[in-house]
N, C-alpha and C positions, 0 to 999 in steps of 0.2 A: 224674232230671230235674225241674225246677221248671217248672210251667206258670204263665205270666203274661199278663196282658191286654195286647193289642196292637191298638190301634184297634177294628175291628169283629170281629176274629177272634182267637182265642187264639194266642200263640206259645208255642213249647217252647224252653226254654233249658237248657243244660248247661255247667257250669264246671269247668275243670281248670288248676290253677296259674294262669298269667297268660293262659289261652285261653278262649274262649267260643264255643260252637255255639248258634246261634240260628235260628228259622225266621221270624223277623220281617222282613218284606219291606222295611220302612223302614231297616233297617240295611245292605241290600245296596248294594254299590259297583258300579253299572252300568258304569262306565267300566273298572274292573279286570276284571270278569267278561268284558265284551265284548274287552278287550285280549287276555285269555288265549284266549278261544274262536276268536277271529278268526285266530289264527295256530296252533292246535292241528291235529292231523291230521284230527279228525273234524268240525270246523266251519269249516275254513279259509275265510276270506273272508265270514263271516257278518255281514250288516249289523247294526248297533246296534239298529235298531227291530225286527228279528226276535227279537234277544235279549231286548229288553224285553218284547215279547209273549209269549215263551216263559216268562219269569218270572212274568208277570202271571197266567198260567194254570196254574201249577204250585206244588206244595209244596216250597219251596226252604230249603236248609240252608246257612248260612253259618258259616265259622270265622273268628274274630277274634282278634287278638293284643292284649290290653289292655296299654297302657303309660300308666300313670297314669290320666287320664280320656279317654285316646284310644283308640279302637278302629280297627285297621288290619285290613281283610279279607285273609286269607291262603288261603282255600280256599272250596270251593262245590260244591254238588251239587243236583240237581234231581229231583223224583219227579212223574211224570205219572200220574194215578191217578183212579179213580172212587170211591175209598175204600170199596169194597165187595167187589170181585172180583180186581182186577189192578192192578199198578203197574210202570211203567217207570222205571228209574233211568238217568239220563244226565247228562252235562256234569259229572263228577266230576273235581275237580283240587285240589291243593294246590300253591302256589307253590314254586318250586325251593328258596329258602333255608329253607323249613320242612319239607322232606321229611325222613324218617328220625327223626321225633320221635313216631311213632305217631298223628299227627292223622288220617290217612285211615282207620285201623282205628277210632278213636274216633268219627269221623263216621259210618262204617257202624253202629256199635253204636246211635247216637242216630237214625239212620234206621230201622233194623229194629226198634226199640223205640218208635217214636213211637206214641202212643195211637191215632191215626186210621188207623194202617197195620196193625193187628193182624187177624188172621183171614182175610186175603187169600189167594185160591186160588193165584195165580200172580204172581211177580216175573220181570221180564226185563230184560236189559241187553246191551249190546254192548261189547266191550273188545278191544283188539290186544295189550295188554301187561300187564294187572293181574289175571290169572286168579287168582294165588295169594292176593291180597287177597279176592277175592270169594268163593272156595272156602271161606275161613274162616267165611263167614256162610251157607253152605249152597247157594250157586250151583253149578250143575253144567252141563256141555255138554247141549244138547238131547237129550232121550230120543227124540224122534220128529221129526228134522229134516225129514222128508217131509211133515209136516203144515204147516210153516210156509211162508209165501209173503211176499214184499216187494216194494214198488214202490220202488226205491232211485234217487234222483237226485242222485249227488254233485256234479254240476256246477251245481245250482240257484242257488247264490250267485253264480257266475261268470256266469251268463246274465242275472241281474238287473242286474248292474254294466254289461253291455253295452247294455242297453235304454235 
C-alpha cells in the first residue's frame, strides 16, 4: 500500500490493474453510497444526511474503477474505531456488476492491513450473508454471546420520515 497526503490527514491507497482502493474522503461518491445503503437490508431508508455524518466520523475505504482519467466508485466499507482497542466494520458493499472479481477480498486485505488499525484488541461486524468472506480474515461467531447487549432500533429511519 502507498501512503499519500490527502488534505489534513493521510490517505492510504492500493492499486490493482484498473482498480484503486483509497481512504481519501474527497474521492467518495455520497450519492452512490447513499443510493446503495438506502435500499440494502441493513440501512433501508437511511437519510442522506445520516450517511454523510457517518462517513465524516469513520475511516472509509472506497473502491474505484479507473477508466482513463475517470474514477467511478464501485464499492465501499466503513470502519468505526478509536484506533487503539476496537473497530466496528460496517456498510461493506461492492456494486453488482463488479462482484466476483475479488474486490471485496482485496478491500478486506486493505482494511485489515491499514497501518492505523494494527494492534486492536477486538474487531466486530454484523452480516446476514457474507460469513465466508469475513472468516477468511479471522472473524468468528461470538465466543461469549451472553456478554453482548445491544439497543437495536431498525425502524429509526422510518420514524424520522414520518416526523
